[in-house]
C-alpha positions as CSV (number, residue, x, y, z in Angstrom):
1,M,93.8,119.4,108.7
2,K,92.6,122.9,108.5
3,I,90.2,124.0,111.3
4,L,88.1,126.6,109.7
5,R,85.7,127.3,112.4
6,P,85.7,126.1,116.1
7,I,82.4,124.4,115.7
8,L,83.5,122.7,112.6
9,A,86.7,121.0,113.8
10,L,85.9,118.2,111.5
11,A,88.4,115.6,112.5
12,F,86.3,113.1,110.7
13,V,86.5,114.7,107.3
14,L,89.4,112.7,105.9
15,A,88.7,109.6,108.0
16,L,85.6,108.9,106.0
17,T,84.1,105.5,106.6
18,A,81.6,105.0,103.9
19,S,78.6,102.8,104.4
20,A,77.2,103.0,100.9
21,A,78.3,100.5,98.3
22,T,78.9,101.0,94.6
23,Q,78.5,98.2,92.1
24,T,81.6,96.2,91.7
25,P,82.6,92.6,91.5
26,P,81.9,90.5,94.6
27,A,84.7,89.7,97.0
28,A,86.9,86.8,96.1
29,Q,87.4,84.0,98.5
30,A,91.2,83.7,98.2
31,P,92.9,86.2,100.6
32,P,93.7,89.0,100.3
33,D,91.4,89.3,97.3
34,S,88.5,91.7,97.4
35,S,86.4,93.2,94.7
36,K,85.8,96.7,95.9
37,P,88.6,99.2,96.3
38,A,88.9,100.4,99.8
39,A,91.4,103.1,100.1
40,K,94.1,102.4,102.6
41,P,95.2,105.8,103.9
42,K,98.6,106.8,105.0
43,A,97.7,110.3,106.2
44,S,94.2,111.8,106.3
45,P,92.8,110.1,103.2
46,I,89.3,109.9,101.9
47,P,88.6,106.2,101.9
48,A,86.8,104.4,99.1
49,A,83.3,103.3,99.3
50,K,82.4,100.3,101.4
51,K,83.0,96.9,99.7
52,P,79.9,95.8,98.0
53,T,77.6,92.9,98.9
54,T,76.0,92.6,95.5
55,T,77.2,91.4,92.2
56,P,77.5,94.0,89.4
57,Q,74.9,93.8,86.7
58,P,76.0,92.5,83.4
59,A,76.5,95.0,80.6
60,S,73.5,95.2,78.4
61,P,71.2,92.8,80.3
62,A,68.6,93.2,77.6
63,A,69.2,93.2,73.9
64,T,70.6,96.6,73.1
65,A,73.4,96.0,70.7
66,T,73.4,97.9,67.4
67,P,74.5,95.4,64.7
68,A,77.2,96.7,62.5
69,P,76.6,96.6,58.7
70,A,78.5,94.2,56.6
71,A,81.4,96.1,55.1
72,D,81.2,94.3,51.8
73,D,77.5,94.8,51.2
74,P,76.3,98.4,50.5
75,N,72.7,97.3,51.0
76,A,73.4,96.6,54.6
77,D,73.9,100.3,55.2
78,L,70.3,100.9,54.4
79,V,69.2,98.7,57.2
80,Y,71.6,100.1,59.7
81,G,71.1,103.7,58.6
82,A,67.4,103.4,59.1
83,Y,68.0,102.0,62.5
84,Q,70.4,104.8,63.5
85,R,67.9,107.5,62.4
86,G,65.1,105.9,64.4
87,F,63.2,104.6,61.4
88,Y,62.6,101.3,63.0
89,K,59.7,100.1,60.8
90,T,61.8,100.8,57.7
91,A,64.8,98.9,59.3
92,F,62.4,96.0,60.1
93,D,61.1,95.8,56.6
94,L,64.5,96.0,55.0
95,A,66.1,93.5,57.4
96,T,63.2,91.1,56.9
97,K,63.7,91.1,53.2
98,R,67.5,90.6,53.5
99,A,67.1,87.8,56.1
100,Q,64.6,86.0,54.0
101,E,66.1,86.4,50.6
102,N,69.8,86.4,51.4
103,G,70.1,84.6,54.7
104,D,72.0,87.6,56.0
105,A,73.2,87.2,59.6
106,K,73.4,90.9,60.3
107,A,69.9,91.4,59.2
108,M,68.7,88.6,61.5
109,T,70.5,90.2,64.4
110,M,68.8,93.4,63.6
111,L,65.4,91.7,63.6
112,G,66.2,90.2,67.0
113,E,67.2,93.7,68.3
114,L,63.9,95.2,67.0
115,H,61.7,92.5,68.5
116,A,63.6,92.5,71.8
117,N,63.2,96.3,72.3
118,A,59.8,96.9,70.6
119,M,61.3,99.1,67.9
120,G,59.0,99.3,64.9
121,V,57.2,96.1,66.1
122,K,55.6,94.8,69.2
123,R,58.0,93.4,71.7
124,D,58.3,89.6,71.3
125,D,61.1,88.0,73.2
126,A,60.5,84.6,71.6
127,K,60.9,86.0,68.1
128,A,63.9,87.9,69.3
129,A,65.6,84.8,70.6
130,E,64.7,82.9,67.4
131,W,66.4,85.5,65.2
132,F,69.4,85.8,67.5
133,R,69.7,82.0,67.4
134,R,69.6,81.9,63.6
135,A,72.2,84.7,63.4
136,A,74.4,83.1,66.1
137,D,74.4,79.8,64.2
138,L,75.8,81.7,61.2
139,G,78.6,83.0,63.4
140,D,77.4,86.5,64.2
141,R,79.1,87.6,67.5
142,E,76.6,90.2,68.4
143,A,73.7,87.7,68.1
144,M,75.6,85.3,70.3
145,F,76.0,88.0,72.9
146,E,72.4,89.2,72.8
147,L,71.0,85.6,73.0
148,A,73.2,85.0,76.0
149,M,71.7,88.1,77.6
150,L,68.2,86.8,77.0
151,R,69.1,83.5,78.4
152,L,70.5,85.1,81.6
153,A,67.4,87.2,82.0
154,G,65.0,84.4,81.2
155,R,63.5,86.3,78.3
156,G,62.2,84.3,75.3
157,G,62.7,81.1,77.3
158,A,63.8,79.8,80.6
159,V,66.9,81.0,82.4
160,D,69.8,79.0,81.1
161,R,73.1,80.2,82.5
162,E,75.1,77.4,81.1
163,E,74.0,78.1,77.5
164,A,74.6,81.8,78.2
165,A,78.2,81.1,79.3
166,K,78.9,79.1,76.1
167,L,77.4,81.9,73.9
168,L,79.4,84.5,75.8
169,A,82.6,82.5,75.3
170,S,82.0,82.1,71.6
171,S,81.2,85.8,71.2
172,A,84.2,86.8,73.3
173,K,86.5,84.6,71.2
174,L,85.3,86.5,68.1
175,G,86.4,89.7,69.8
176,N,83.2,91.1,71.4
177,P,84.3,93.2,74.4
178,K,80.8,93.1,76.0
179,A,80.8,89.4,75.9
180,A,84.3,89.3,77.4
181,Y,83.2,91.5,80.3
182,N,80.1,89.5,81.1
183,L,82.0,86.2,80.9
184,A,84.5,87.7,83.3
185,L,81.7,88.2,85.8
186,L,80.7,84.6,85.5
187,Y,84.2,83.5,86.2
188,L,84.3,85.8,89.2
189,D,80.9,84.8,90.5
190,G,81.9,81.1,90.5
191,Q,78.4,79.8,90.2
192,T,77.8,79.1,86.6
193,L,81.5,78.5,85.9
194,P,84.3,77.5,88.3
195,Q,85.7,80.6,89.9
196,D,88.9,81.6,88.1
197,L,90.2,85.1,89.2
198,R,93.0,85.1,86.7
199,R,90.8,84.2,83.8
200,S,88.3,86.9,85.0
201,A,91.1,89.4,85.0
202,E,92.2,88.4,81.5
203,L,88.7,88.9,80.1
204,L,88.3,92.2,81.9
205,R,91.6,93.3,80.4
206,I,90.3,92.5,76.9
207,A,87.1,94.5,77.4
208,A,88.9,97.3,79.1
209,D,91.4,97.6,76.3
210,A,88.5,97.9,73.9
211,G,87.2,100.9,75.9
212,N,84.5,99.3,78.0
213,P,84.1,101.6,81.0
214,E,82.5,98.9,83.2
215,A,85.4,96.6,82.5
216,Q,87.9,99.4,83.2
217,Y,86.3,100.1,86.5
218,A,86.1,96.4,87.5
219,L,89.7,95.7,86.4
220,A,90.8,98.8,88.4
221,T,89.4,97.1,91.6
222,F,91.4,94.0,90.7
223,Y,94.6,95.9,90.5
224,K,93.9,97.8,93.6
225,E,93.3,94.7,95.7
226,G,95.5,92.2,93.9
227,T,92.5,90.1,92.7
228,G,93.8,87.8,90.0
229,V,96.6,90.2,89.2
230,P,99.5,91.7,91.2
231,K,98.6,94.9,93.1
232,D,99.3,98.0,91.1
233,A,98.1,101.3,92.4
234,E,99.2,103.2,89.3
235,R,97.5,100.8,86.9
236,A,94.3,101.0,89.0
237,A,94.4,104.8,88.9
238,S,94.9,104.8,85.2
239,L,91.9,102.5,84.6
240,L,89.8,104.6,87.0
241,Q,90.7,107.7,85.0
242,A,89.7,106.0,81.7
243,A,86.4,104.8,83.1
244,S,85.6,108.2,84.7
245,L,86.3,110.0,81.4
246,A,83.7,107.6,79.8
247,G,81.2,108.8,82.4
248,N,81.2,105.9,84.8
249,A,80.0,107.6,88.0
250,D,81.4,104.9,90.4
251,A,84.8,105.3,88.7
252,E,84.6,109.1,89.1
253,V,84.1,108.6,92.8
254,E,87.0,106.2,93.2
255,Y,89.3,108.2,90.9
256,A,88.5,111.3,92.9
257,I,89.5,109.5,96.1
258,A,92.8,108.4,94.4
259,L,93.4,112.0,93.4
260,F,92.6,113.3,96.8
261,N,94.9,110.9,98.5
262,G,97.6,110.8,95.8
263,T,97.2,107.0,95.5
264,G,98.7,105.8,92.2
265,T,98.5,109.3,90.8
266,P,99.7,112.8,91.8
267,K,97.7,114.3,94.6
268,N,95.2,116.9,93.4
269,E,92.5,117.9,95.8
270,V,91.0,120.5,93.6
271,A,90.5,118.0,90.7
272,A,89.2,115.4,93.2
273,V,86.5,117.8,94.3
274,A,85.5,118.6,90.8
275,L,85.1,114.9,90.0
276,L,83.0,114.5,93.2
277,R,80.8,117.3,92.1
278,K,80.3,115.7,88.7
279,A,79.4,112.3,90.2
280,A,77.2,113.9,92.8
281,K,75.2,115.6,90.0
282,Q,74.8,112.2,88.5
283,N,73.0,111.3,91.7
284,N,75.7,109.1,93.1
285,P,75.0,109.0,96.9
286,V,78.6,108.2,97.8
287,A,79.9,111.2,95.8
288,Q,77.2,113.4,97.5
289,N,78.4,112.3,100.9
290,R,82.1,112.9,100.1
291,L,81.3,116.2,98.5
292,A,79.4,117.3,101.6
293,R,82.3,116.4,103.8
294,V,84.9,118.4,101.8
295,L,82.5,121.3,101.6
296,A,82.1,121.2,105.3
297,S,85.9,121.1,106.0
298,G,87.2,123.3,103.2
299,Q,89.7,120.8,101.8
300,G,90.2,121.3,98.1
301,T,87.4,123.8,98.0
302,P,86.2,126.8,100.0
303,V,84.0,126.0,103.0
304,D,80.3,126.2,102.1
305,R,78.2,124.7,105.0
306,A,74.9,125.4,103.3
307,E,76.0,123.5,100.2
308,A,77.4,120.8,102.4
309,L,74.0,120.4,104.1
310,K,72.3,120.3,100.7
311,W,74.4,117.3,99.5
312,H,74.3,115.7,102.9
313,T,70.5,115.8,102.9
314,I,70.3,114.5,99.4
315,A,72.6,111.6,100.2
316,K,70.6,110.8,103.3
317,T,67.5,110.5,101.3
318,A,69.2,107.9,99.1
319,G,70.2,106.0,102.3
320,K,73.7,107.3,102.7
321,G,73.4,108.6,106.3
322,D,76.3,110.2,108.1
323,P,75.9,110.8,111.9
324,E,79.2,112.8,112.1
325,L,78.0,115.2,109.4
326,D,74.7,115.4,111.2
327,N,76.6,116.6,114.2
328,A,79.0,118.8,112.3
329,L,76.3,120.6,110.5
330,S,73.9,120.9,113.4
331,K,74.9,124.5,114.2
332,L,74.3,126.2,110.9
333,S,72.8,129.7,111.0
334,P,69.1,130.0,110.1
335,E,70.2,131.7,106.9
336,E,72.5,128.8,105.9
337,R,69.9,126.3,106.8
338,A,67.2,128.1,104.8
339,R,69.6,128.3,101.7
340,A,70.2,124.5,102.0
341,E,66.5,123.7,102.2
342,V,65.8,125.8,99.1
343,A,68.6,124.0,97.2
344,V,67.3,120.6,98.3
345,R,63.8,121.4,97.1
346,R,65.1,122.6,93.8
347,W,67.1,119.4,93.4
348,F,64.2,117.1,94.0
349,G,61.9,119.3,92.0
350,S,64.1,118.8,88.9
351,K,64.0,115.0,89.2
């Protein structure tokens, strides 16, 4: 490790022991399975974030899907087009007519969407659930998914995880990647459904292959730890890269760590720091802490102690304290400290 200044002989910089958790699947019970990637260094690595204690939130916990228009019906484009342009009242009127006159499942799903999210009409979860149910009974996979999400959230009726699981399974069978992802979480959780790590991994793979960044990130943790699949550092890094390119901040942090350490991908400290900056600006406390450490040590980036103090302070405010950084940055000059304080005030002033 480079020692850039005697007072900043940061022997801790690449022995990071994070205490903040990012959202990932919960730890599996069968050893050595675990849900959160924790980098296992060979030489001076940046470790991954601490394994989580909370279950990741399902994708689209409220009804947020945008029903696709039926390809063989040009009139359906009018409904979907109005929705896309934000003309929700128009979409509501057109969808109502199509649902009542033609029994169109896509129009029914649209009505559920509009009622669930107060678009063009007053929010009414009961009506949303009713329209989603009618569309689901006609075989619409989006309606099945959205009704499952309402059932999980207890909207428009009591919480019913068993019904939600059945709806997700039906939707996933029809090729809905969001349903596959959420069903994977239920198999991983082991409460609503018997825990089945292999089945969870299979469903995550379906969603990941369809481009779902949350599934890509979750499946990456599986490959990193050997949860339901053989360990594969290269596959894990590839999935983290895909999820980070889609803007998943947790994946950006983990992929940055993989790049920094050369785990499953060629080592590239400069690229790792760039990703940490991106995730830090997305207000990810773990990324802010890691960025503060590399800025303090000068690995992969020039030393900037004032900037390091800025990100350290911001991360601390979010609960990501770091006593070693406190000590390392305790001897900044008055000018450096003042510059950091101005930067911190600017950051919070923009929030």
